[in-house]
C-alpha positions, 0 to 999 in steps of 0.5 A: 913146689913153688907157688906164685904170690899173686895166686889168690887161692893159695893160702897156708893154714897151718905149718909145723915149723919144728918138724924140720928141726926135730926130723931129717926130711927125706921126701915130702908128699902132697895129700888130699884130706877128707873134711866135713863142711864145718871143718873147711869153714873153720880152716878158712878162718885160719884156726888149725894146728898140726904141730902135735899131729902125725900120720900113720898107715893103718889097714891100707889107709893113711890117717892124720892123727891128733890134728886140731881144727877149731870148732866153727861157731855158726855150725854148733848143731852140726859141728865137728870133733876137734881132734878126730882122725882124718883120712888122707888121700894118696895114690896106691903107689905113694901109700906103698912107699910110705908104708915101706918107709915107716917099717924101716927103723926110725922113719915116721910120717910128719905133717909139714904144712896144711894149705889151700892149693891154687884150686881152693882145695885143702892139701897137706904136705907130709914128710917121710922123716927120720928123727934127729939126735941132739948132736944133729940138731946142734950141727943144724943150728951151728950151720944156720948161725954161720949162715946168718953171720956170713950174711951179716959180714957180707952186708956190712963188709961192703 
């Protein structure tokens, strides 16, 4: 889903850059997320981290676990817990697909990017992923290095 750069509301809040290195992403799904008011205000200040978090299907509901949203200082009295479990919103069909994928061996739900969409709503992109072995990681790294080397040769060779 490519967004136009001129869109004033689209803004990436947090990105899990290691996810594509550690996991082979098979498909990704856009989810809504249930937040409290102080959490949204904190996200507007770009203070979140989804690097150590994961998603899980429990009792027919999708949950984001161990994500960090920094406390919003002006809301000290009615603030929020920083690492609370947050419910994710997906259709029943997508939830059933995710649940069946996680039941297979080695599949997990990894948050990829947390962002404000073009309407100004907070969305989370989740990848259905399989963990990479160390030789797969080396292979990915070698392909990336060869791509960089190829670009250098093309740029300086002409």
